[in-house]
GUKEVEX-388897 format. One record per residue: residue in one letter; x, y, z of N, C-alpha, C, CB in turn. Coordinates in steps of 0.2 Angstrom, whole numbers, plus 2048, in hexadecimal, padded with zeros to 3 digits. Glycine has a CB too. Example, Ala and Ser with C-alpha at 12.3 -4.5 7.8 and 13.67 -1.06 7.14 Angstrom:
<rs>
a8427E482783E7EA8278427F08278397EA82Ds8407F58238447FB8248408008278467FD81D
</rs>
This chain:
<rs>
m83C83283283E83182B83882F82684382B82Bs83382C82982D82A825829831823828826829q82A83682682783C82482B84181F82584082Ah83183E81D83584281883184381183C83F817p83184880E82D84980882F84480282E850805i83584280283783D7FD8348367FF83E83D7FCn83483580583182E80782A82E80683382D80Fl82683480781F83480681D8347FF81C83A809a8228377FB8218367F382282F7F182583B7F0v82782C7F38288257F18228217F382F8227F4r8208227F981A81E7FC81481F7F781981F803f8138257F580D8277F180E8237EA80C82E7F0l8148247E78158207E18148197E181C8227DEl8168167E781580F7E880E80D7E881980C7EEe80A8117EC8038107EC8008107E57FF8157F1l8028157E17FF8167DA8018107D680181C7D7a80880E7D780A8087D38068017D58128077D4a8058017DB8017FB7DE7FA7FB7DA8007FB7E5l7F78017DA7F08017D67F17FF7CF7ED8087D7v7F78017CC7F87FF7C57F97F87C47FE8037C2a7FC7F57C97FD7ED7C97F77EA7CA8027EB7CFy7F27EC7CE7EC7E97CF7E87EA7C97E87EB7D5g7E87EF7C67E47F07BF7E77EC7BA7E57F87BDm7EE7EB7B97F17E77B57EE7DF7B67F87E77B5l7EE7DD7BC7EC7D77BE7E57D57BC7ED7D57C5g7E07DA7BD7D97DA7BB7D97D97B37D57DF7BDw7DD7DD7B07DD7DD7A87DF7D67A67E17E37A6h7E47D47A97E77CD7A77E37C87A87EE7CC7ABl7DF7C87AD7DA7C27AF7D47C27AB7D87C27B6g7D27C87A87CC7C87A47CD7C479D7CA7CF7A2s7C77C179B7C77BD7957C57C178F7C37B7796n7C17C77907BF7CB78A7C07D278D7B87C9788l7BF7D77887C07DE78A7BC7E078F7BF7E2783f7B57DE78F7B17E07957B47DE79C7AA7DE794l7B57D779C7B87D57A27BE7D87A47B87CD7A2k7C37D979F7C97DC7A17C87E37A47CD7DD79Bv7C47E77A27C27EE7A47BF7ED7AB7BE7F27A0v7BA7E97AC7B77E87B27BB7E57B87B17E37B1l7BF7E07B67C47DD7BB7C97E27BD7C77D77B9a7CC7E67B87D17EB7BA7CE7F07BE7D37EE7B3l7C87F37BD7C57F87C17C37F57C87BE7FA7BEv7C17EF7C87BF7EC7CF7C57EB7D37BB7E57CEf7CA7E87D07D17E77D47D47EE7D67D67E47D0v7D37F37D27D67F97D47D27FC7DA7D77FE7CEv7CB7FC7D97C77FF7DF7C87FB7E57C07FF7DCl7C87F47E57C97F07EB7D07F27EE7C87E97E9a7D57F27EA7DB7F47ED7DB7FB7F07E17F47E8a7D88007ED7D88077F07D48077F67D580B7EBl7CE8037F67CA8037FD7CE7FF8027C47FF7FBl7D27FA8007D57F68057DB7FB8087D97F0802w7DE7FF8047E38038067E080980A7E7806800g7DB80C8087D881280B7D48128117D4816805l7D080C8117CB80C8177CE80B81E7C7806816p7D380781F7D58068267DA80C8287D97FF827a7D980E82E7DD8148307DF8138377D981B82Fv7E481683A7E78158407E781C8447EE811841a7E481C84A7E482284D7EB82584F7E0822854g7EC82B84D7F382E84E7F882D8497F682B854d7F682A8437FB82883E7FD82F83A7F8823839r80383083A80683683780783582F80C83983Ag80882E82E80982C82780482D82280C826827r7FE82D8247F882E8207F28318257F682781Ds7EC8318227E78348267E682F82C7E0835822d7E58328327E482E8387DC82E83A7E783183Ek7D88308357D182F8367CE82B8307CD836836g7CA8278317C782382B7C181F82E7CC81E829p7BE81C8297B781882A7B981282E7B4817824l7BF80F82E7C08098317C780A8357C180382Cm7C680B83B7CC80C8407CE8058427CA810846v7D58048417D87FE8437DE7FF8477D97FA83Cp7E07F984A7E77FA84E7ED7FA8487E87F4852g7F27FD84B7F87FE8467FA7F88437FE80184Aw7FA7F28467FD7EC8437F87EA83D7FD7E6848v7F27EB83E7ED7E98387EF7EE8327E67EA83Br7F07F48337F17F982E7F87F682B7F2800830l7FD7F482F8037F282C8027EC8288087F1832i7FE7E782A7FD7E18267F97E381F7F97DC82Av7F57E88207F17EA8197F67ED8157EC7EF81Be7FA7F28177FF7F58138047F08108037FA816m8077EB81480B7E68118087E280C80F7E2817g8027E080E7FE7DC8097FC7DF8037F77DA80Dv7FB7E58027FA7E97FC8007E97F87F77F07FDf8067EA7FB80C7EA7F880E7E47F58117ED7FCv80E7DE7F980F7D87F780B7D57F280F7D37FDg8047D77F28007D57ED8017D97E67F97D77EFa8047DF7E78067E27E180C7DF7DD8087EA7E2v8117DD7E18167D97DF8147D37DB81C7D87E4w8107CF7DF80D7C97DC8097CB7D58087C67E1s8057D07D58017D27CF8067D37C97FD7D87D1f80B7D77CB8107D87C58137D27C28167DD7C8y8147CD7C78177C77C48127C37C081A7C27CAi80C7C37C38067BF7BF8057C17B88007BF7C3v8067C87B78047CB7B180B7CA7AC8027D27B1g8107C87AF8167C77AB81B7CD7AB8147C67A4s81A7D17B081E7D77B18237D67B781A7DE7B2g8277D17B782B7CF7BC8307D47BE82E7C87BBm8337D77BA8387DC7BC8347E27BF83B7DF7B5a82E7E47BD82A7E97C08297E77C78247EB7BCg8277E17C88257DE7CF82C7DE7D38237D77CEf8317DC7D08377DC7D48397E37D783D7D97D0w8397E87D283B7EF7D48367F27D883C7F37CEf8307F07D782B7F37DC82C7F07E38237F17DAg82E7EA7E482F7E77EA8357EA7ED8307E07E9v83A7EB7E98417EE7EC83F7F57EF8467EE7E7i83C7F97EB83A8007ED8368007F38378047E7a8317FB7F382C7FB7F98307F97FF8277F67F7v8357F47FF8397F380583D7F880783D7EC803m8407FC8028448028048408078078488047FDq83A80880483680D80783480B80E82F80E803c83280580F83180381683680381B82E7FB816l83C80281984280381D84480A81F848800819t84280F81A84381681C83E81882084481A815a83881582083281782483281382A82C817820y83881082D83880C83283480F83983F80A834d83481583A83181884082A81783F83381F840r82781883A81F81683981E80F83981D819832i82280B83682180483682180183D826800832l82680384182780184882180484C82D80484Bw81F80A84B81980C84E81280884D81781484Dl81180684680C80284580C7FB84880B80283Da8127F98488137F284B8137F385381A7EF849g8127F98568127F985D8187FA86180E7F3860f81E7FB85D8247FC8608278038618297F885Dn82380885F82680F85F820813861829811858p81E81386881881786A81881E869816815871r81E82186881F82886881E82B86182682A86Bw81D82785C81D82A85581682D85481E824850s81182B85780A82E85680983585680582B85Bs80583885180483F8518018428587FF84184Br7FE83D85B7FA8408618008418677F583B864t80583D86780A83E86C81084386A80D83886En81084486381584986081284F85D81A84585Ba80D85185F80985685C80D85D85D80285785E
</rs>
């Protein structure tokens, strides 16, 4: 189910929305225009690096090659952390409803991608692209 095109599209949109949330947080925390722009850019770049660097061998849900190979459970913690941080960021900047709906959609997306989530957590060894090629 995690490879369904609609699920992949929702996940991609969640990733983009998370970057928006981190940019909004940086903008909110800055005290002048220069700091607002710098912090927004720094937060977005750090979130993108955190999301993009760790990879798991055999992951069909994203590239299974990357500069930082990690176990599935580490990748799962990173993904959940980025999404929870995005919810928190929306609340901090005063967009509580955006944070609420982001969280609801993220949980629904994770539930529909249960096969990948279980694989990352180590409970579904047959999901990997290497065993199902």
